[in-house]
NUMARDO-434011 format. One record per residue: y, z, x of N, C-alpha, C, O in turn; residue in three letters. Coordinates in steps of 0.2 Angstrom, whole numbers, padded with zeros to 4 digits, always signed. Atoms other than C-alpha are relative to their C-alpha. Layout:
<recs>
YZXYZXYZXYZXala
...
</recs>
This chain:
<recs>
+0000-0006-0004-0035-0138+0090-0005+0000+0005-0011-0001+0003met
+0005+0000-0005-0043-0137+0106-0004+0007+0001-0002+0012-0002asn
+0004-0006+0000-0055-0123+0112+0004+0006+0002+0003+0011+0000arg
-0004-0005-0002-0042-0113+0121+0004+0003-0006+0005+0009-0007gln
-0004-0002+0006-0031-0112+0105-0005+0004-0005-0002+0009-0008asp
+0004-0004+0004-0046-0107+0095-0002+0007+0002-0002+0012-0001lys
+0001-0007-0003-0050-0093+0107+0006+0004+0000+0005+0010-0002ser
-0006-0004+0000-0032-0087+0107+0000+0003-0008+0002+0008-0009ala
+0000-0003+0007-0033-0086+0087-0005+0005-0001-0004+0010-0004val
+0005-0005+0001-0049-0077+0088+0001+0006+0003+0000+0012+0000ile
-0002-0006-0003-0043-0065+0100+0006+0004-0003+0005+0010-0004thr
-0006-0003+0004-0027-0062+0090-0003+0003-0006-0001+0009-0008ser
+0003-0003+0006-0037-0059+0074-0004+0006+0002-0003+0011-0002leu
+0004-0005-0002-0049-0048+0083+0004+0007+0001+0003+0012-0001lys
-0005-0006-0002-0035-0037+0090+0003+0003-0006+0004+0009-0007asn
-0004-0003+0006-0026-0036+0073-0005+0004-0004-0003+0009-0007asn
+0005-0004+0004-0043-0030+0065+0000+0007+0003-0001+0012+0000phe
+0001-0007-0003-0044-0016+0078+0006+0004+0000+0005+0010-0001lys
-0006-0004-0001-0026-0011+0079+0003+0002-0007+0006+0007-0007glu
-0004-0002+0006-0021-0010+0061-0005+0004-0005-0011+0003-0005asn
+0003-0005+0004-0026+0003+0048-0003-0003-0006-0008+0000-0009ser
+0002+0003+0006-0029-0009+0034+0001-0007+0000+0005-0010+0004ala
-0001+0007+0000-0031-0027+0030-0002-0002-0007-0006+0001-0011ser
+0002+0003+0007-0032-0038+0014-0001-0007+0001+0002-0011+0006phe
+0002+0007+0000-0040-0055+0011+0004-0003-0006+0003+0000-0012val
-0004+0003+0006-0028-0066+0000-0002-0007-0001-0002-0010+0005val
+0001+0007+0001-0031-0083-0008+0006-0003+0000+0011-0001-0004gly
-0007+0004+0000-0017-0095-0004-0001-0007-0002+0003-0011+0000val
+0001+0007+0002-0025-0111-0011+0005-0002-0005+0006+0000-0010asn
-0005+0004+0004-0011-0122-0018+0007+0003+0001+0012+0001-0003gly
-0007-0002-0001+0004-0112-0012+0004-0004+0005+0001-0008+0009leu
-0004+0004-0004+0018-0121-0004+0002+0004+0006+0001+0010+0006thr
-0002-0003-0006+0025-0117+0013+0005+0005-0001+0006+0010+0002val
-0006-0004+0002+0041-0110+0006-0003+0007-0003+0000+0012-0001val
+0002-0006+0003+0031-0098-0005-0004+0005+0006-0003+0011+0005gln
+0003-0004-0005+0020-0092+0010+0005+0003+0005+0004+0009+0007ile
-0005-0003-0004+0035-0090+0021+0004+0006-0003+0006+0011+0000glu
-0004-0005+0004+0044-0080+0007-0005+0007+0001-0002+0012+0002ser
+0005-0006+0000+0028-0068+0006+0000+0002+0007+0000+0009+0008leu
+0001-0002-0007+0027-0068+0025+0006+0005+0002+0006+0010+0006arg
-0007-0004-0002+0046-0062+0027+0000+0007-0004+0002+0012-0001asp
+0000-0006+0004+0043-0049+0013-0005+0005+0003-0003+0011+0004thr
+0005-0004-0004+0028-0042+0022+0002+0002+0006+0001+0008+0008leu
-0003-0002-0007+0036-0042+0039+0005+0006-0001+0005+0010+0003arg
-0005-0005+0001+0050-0031+0032-0003+0007-0001+0000+0012+0000gln
+0004-0006+0002+0037-0018+0026-0005+0002+0006-0009+0006+0005gln
+0004-0002-0006+0028-0018+0043-0007-0003-0001-0012+0000+0002gly
+0007+0003+0000+0013-0030+0039+0001-0007+0002+0006-0010+0003ala
+0000+0007-0002+0008-0047+0045-0005-0004-0004-0010-0002-0006lys
+0004+0004+0004+0001-0062+0036-0002-0006+0005+0002-0009+0008leu
+0002+0005-0004-0010-0073+0046-0005-0005-0004-0009-0003-0007asn
+0004+0005+0003-0017-0090+0040-0004-0003+0006-0001-0005+0011val
+0004+0003-0005-0031-0097+0050-0007-0003-0003-0008-0002-0009ala
+0007+0003+0003-0048-0107+0048-0005+0006-0002-0005+0011+0002lys
+0005-0005+0002-0061-0097+0039-0005+0001+0006-0007+0007+0007val
+0005+0000-0005-0073-0101+0053+0002+0005+0006-0002+0009+0009arg
-0002-0004-0005-0062-0093+0066+0001+0008-0002+0000+0012+0002leu
+0000-0006+0002-0059-0078+0055-0007+0004+0000-0007+0010+0002met
+0007-0003-0001-0078-0075+0054-0002+0002+0007-0005+0007+0008lys
+0001-0002-0008-0079-0076+0073+0003+0006+0002+0001+0010+0005arg
-0004-0006-0001-0065-0063+0074-0003+0006-0003-0004+0011+0001ala
+0003-0005+0003-0074-0052+0062-0007+0002+0004-0008+0008+0005leu
+0006-0002-0004-0090-0053+0072+0001+0003+0006-0002+0008+0009gln
-0002-0003-0006-0081-0049+0088+0003+0007-0001+0003+0011+0004asp
-0003-0006+0001-0072-0035+0080-0004+0006+0000-0002+0012+0001ala
+0004-0005+0001-0087-0025+0077-0003+0001-0007-0001-0003-0011gly
+0004-0001+0006-0098-0018+0063+0005+0003-0006+0003+0002-0011asp
-0005-0004+0004-0083-0009+0055+0002-0005-0006+0002-0003-0012val
-0003+0004+0005-0076-0024+0046-0005-0005-0003-0003-0010-0006his
+0005+0005+0002-0092-0034+0043+0000-0001-0008-0002-0006-0010lys
+0000+0000+0007-0090-0030+0024+0004-0005-0003+0004-0007-0009gly
-0005+0005+0002-0076-0042+0023-0003-0007+0000+0000-0012-0003leu
+0003+0007-0001-0087-0057+0028-0001-0004-0006+0000-0010-0006glu
+0002+0004+0006-0093-0062+0011+0006-0002-0004+0006-0007-0008pro
-0006+0003+0003-0075-0064+0005+0004-0005+0004+0009-0008+0001tyr
-0004+0005-0004-0070-0076+0018-0003-0007-0001-0008-0009+0001leu
+0002+0007+0002-0072-0093+0010+0006-0003-0004+0011+0001-0006lys
-0006+0004+0003-0060-0106+0003+0006+0000+0004+0006+0002+0010glu
-0006-0001-0004-0042-0106+0008+0003+0007-0001+0005+0009-0006gln
-0002-0007+0000-0038-0088+0013+0005+0001+0005+0006-0003+0010ile
-0004-0003-0005-0026-0078+0023-0001+0007+0001-0004+0010-0004ala
+0001-0007-0001-0027-0061+0031+0007+0004+0001+0011+0001+0004leu
-0006-0005-0001-0013-0047+0029-0003+0006+0003-0007+0010+0001val
+0002-0006-0004-0014-0034+0042+0006+0005-0001+0012+0004+0000phe
-0005-0006+0002-0005-0017+0038-0001+0005+0005-0006+0008+0007val
+0000-0006-0005+0000-0004+0051+0001+0006-0003-0002+0011-0001gln
-0002-0007+0003+0007+0010+0040-0003+0001-0007-0008+0004-0008gln
+0001-0002+0007+0007+0011+0021-0003-0006-0003+0000-0010-0006glu
+0004+0006+0003-0007+0000+0014+0002+0000-0008+0002-0005-0010ala
-0001+0001+0007-0003+0005-0004+0006-0004-0002+0007-0007-0007pro
-0007+0004+0001+0015-0002-0003-0001-0007+0001+0001-0011-0003ala
+0002+0007-0001+0008-0018+0004-0004-0003-0006-0003-0008-0008ile
+0004+0002+0006-0005-0019-0010+0004-0001-0006+0003-0006-0010ala
-0005+0001+0005+0009-0017-0022+0004-0006+0000+0005-0010-0005lys
-0004+0006-0002+0019-0031-0014-0005-0006-0002-0003-0011-0005ile
+0005+0005+0001+0003-0042-0014-0001-0001-0008-0002-0007-0010leu
+0002+0001+0007-0001-0039-0032+0006-0002-0004+0005-0006-0009cys
-0006+0003+0004+0017-0042-0038+0001-0007+0002+0003-0011-0003gly
+0000+0007-0002+0017-0058-0028-0005-0004-0004-0004-0010-0006phe
+0005+0004+0004+0001-0063-0037+0002-0001-0007+0000-0006-0011ala
-0003+0001+0007+0009-0060-0054+0005-0005-0001+0005-0009-0006lys
-0005+0005+0000+0023-0071-0050-0002-0007+0002+0000-0012-0001glu
+0003+0007-0002+0012-0085-0042-0007+0000-0002-0011+0004+0001asn
+0006+0000+0003-0003-0089-0052-0005-0003+0005-0011-0002+0005glu
+0005+0003-0005-0011-0099-0037-0001+0005+0006-0006+0004+0010arg
+0001-0005-0005-0010-0083-0026-0005+0005-0003-0004+0007-0009phe
+0005-0005+0002-0024-0070-0027-0002+0005+0005-0002+0003+0011ser
+0002-0005-0005-0029-0054-0019-0008+0000-0001-0010+0002-0006val
+0007+0001+0000-0047-0056-0015-0004+0006+0002-0008+0008-0002val
+0003-0006-0002-0052-0040-0006+0004+0003+0005+0010+0001+0007ala
-0004-0004-0005-0046-0027+0006-0004+0005+0004-0010+0006+0002gly
+0003-0005-0004-0051-0015+0019+0004+0006+0002+0010+0005+0005tyr
-0004-0006-0002-0044+0003+0021-0004+0006+0000-0009+0007-0004met
+0003-0006-0001-0050+0019+0027-0008-0001+0001-0012+0003-0003asp
+0007+0001-0002-0067+0012+0033-0004-0002-0007-0010-0001-0007ser
+0003+0002+0006-0070+0005+0015+0002-0007-0001+0008-0009-0001met
-0002+0007+0002-0071-0013+0009+0002+0001-0008-0002+0004-0012val
-0003-0001+0007-0061-0014-0008+0000-0007-0003+0002-0012+0000leu
+0000+0006+0004-0064-0027-0021+0007-0001-0003+0012+0003-0002asp
-0007+0002+0003-0049-0035-0031+0002+0006-0005+0008+0008-0004thr
-0002-0005+0004-0050-0021-0044+0003+0006+0003+0007+0010+0001asn
-0002-0006-0004-0049-0007-0031+0007-0001+0003+0011+0004+0003ala
-0007+0001-0003-0034-0015-0023+0005+0000-0005+0011+0003-0004val
-0005+0000+0006-0025-0017-0040+0001+0008-0002+0006+0009-0003lys
+0000-0007+0002-0029+0002-0043+0005+0003+0005+0009+0007+0004thr
-0004-0003-0005-0022+0006-0026+0008-0002-0001+0012+0002+0001ile
-0007+0003+0001-0006-0005-0030+0003+0004-0005+0009+0005-0005ala
-0003-0004+0006-0003+0005-0046+0002+0007+0002+0005+0010-0002ser
-0002-0007-0002-0002+0022-0037+0007+0000+0002+0010-0005+0004leu
-0007-0001-0002+0015+0029-0034+0000+0000+0008-0005+0001+0011pro
-0001+0001-0008+0022+0027-0016-0001+0007+0003-0001+0012-0001ser
+0001-0007-0004+0020+0041-0003+0006+0005-0002+0005+0011-0003arg
-0006-0004+0002+0038+0047-0006+0000+0003-0007+0001+0009-0007gln
+0001-0003+0006+0035+0049-0024-0005+0005-0001-0004+0010-0004val
+0005-0005+0000+0019+0058-0022+0002+0007+0003+0000+0012+0001leu
-0002-0006-0004+0027+0070-0009+0005+0004-0005+0005+0010-0005leu
-0005-0003+0005+0041+0073-0022-0003+0004-0005-0001+0009-0007ala
+0004-0003+0006+0029+0077-0036-0003+0006+0003-0003+0011-0001gln
+0003-0006-0003+0020+0089-0024+0005+0005+0001+0003+0011-0001leu
-0005-0005-0001+0036+0098-0019+0002+0003-0007+0003+0009-0007ala
-0002-0002+0006+0041+0099-0037-0005+0005-0003-0004+0010-0006ala
+0005-0004+0002+0024+0106-0042+0000+0007+0004-0001+0012+0001thr
+0000-0006-0004+0025+0119-0028+0006+0004-0001+0006+0010-0001leu
-0007-0003+0001+0043+0123-0032+0000+0003-0007+0004+0008-0009asn
+0000-0002+0007+0039+0126-0051+0000+0007-0001+0004+0010-0005ala
+0001-0007+0002+0033+0144-0051+0006+0004+0003+0008+0008-0001pro
-0006-0004-0003+0048+0150-0040+0006-0002-0005+0009+0003-0006val
-0006+0001+0004+0060+0141-0051-0001+0003-0007+0004+0006-0010thr
+0001-0003+0007+0052+0148-0067+0001+0008+0001+0004+0011-0004gly
-0001-0007-0001+0053+0166-0059+0007+0001+0000+0010+0006-0003leu
-0007-0001+0000+0071+0164-0055+0004-0001-0006+0008+0003-0008val
-0003+0001+0007+0075+0157-0072-0001+0006-0005+0003+0009-0008cys
+0002-0006+0004+0066+0172-0080+0004+0006+0002+0007+0010-0002thr
-0004-0006-0003+0075+0185-0069+0007-0001-0002+0011+0004-0004leu
-0007+0002+0002+0092+0176-0073+0001+0002-0007+0006+0005-0009his
+0000-0001+0008+0088+0177-0092+0000+0008-0001+0004+0010-0005gln
+0000-0008+0002+0084+0196-0091+0007+0003+0002+0009+0007-0001met
-0006-0003-0002+0100+0200-0081+0005-0002-0005+0010+0002-0007val
-0005+0002+0005+0110+0189-0093-0001+0004-0007+0004+0006-0010ala
+0001-0003+0006+0102+0198-0108+0003+0008+0001+0006+0010-0004gln
-0003-0006-0002+0107+0215-0100+0008+0000-0001+0011+0004-0004val
-0007+0001+0000+0125+0209-0098+0002-0001-0007+0007+0002-0009val
-0002+0001+0007+0126+0203-0116-0001+0006-0004+0003+0007-0008tyr
+0001-0007+0004+0119+0220-0123+0006+0004+0002+0009+0007-0002val
-0006-0004-0002+0132+0229-0112+0007-0002-0003+0011+0002-0005leu
-0006+0002+0003+0146+0218-0118+0000+0001-0008+0006+0003-0010lys
+0000-0002+0007+0140+0220-0136+0002+0007-0002+0005+0009-0006ala
-0001-0007+0001+0140+0239-0134+0008+0001+0001+0011+0005-0002ile
-0007-0001-0002+0158+0238-0126+0004-0002-0006+0009+0001-0008glu
-0003+0002+0006+0164+0228-0141+0000+0004-0006+0004+0005-0010glu
+0002-0004+0005+0156+0239-0153+0005+0007+0000+0007+0009-0005lys
-0004-0007-0002+0165+0255-0145+0007-0001-0001+0011+0003-0003lys
-0007+0002+0001+0182+0246-0146+0001-0001-0007+0007-0002-0009gln
</recs>
C-alpha cells in the first residue's frame, strides 16, 4: 500500500468517524472472508458499514478526527475492524452480539455512542434493549392504558344498568 492509498484510507475513516452517530470496534481475528462478507452484507442492510484497515491507520484517523473519539484508541490493537452506524446503534449492537454468539472468533471490543466510549459489557447491555419501535409501542400502550380503563369502566356501568332494567322487565312479566 503506497502513501496515497494510506492517505485515502485515513481520510475515509476520519470522515466516517465525523459523519456517523455511533461506531463499534470489533475483533475479527480468525474469521474467514466469507464470514466477514456475510456480516458486512447484514450490516449494510441495516444502514451500517464495516471497515477493515490496519490498526496504525485507524489510530491516525482517530487522531485526525478530533478529541471526541480519543477514548477508542486503547481498544485499537490486534486484528480489528470498525463498524460505523448512521441511525439505530442499538439494532446494530444487537446484530454484532448475535454474530459474536454464532462465531466464537468474532468479538465486540468497544463502542462509541452519544459522546461516550462503551466497553464490551455496555455494548451487550445496549444490544439487549428492545428496538425503538417496541419501546414506542410500549410507551403508546402505557399512555393509552388510563383511557382504555376509563372506557371499560364506563361500559361496565352502562351494561349493569341495562342488566338491571332487563331484570326488572322480566320480573314484571
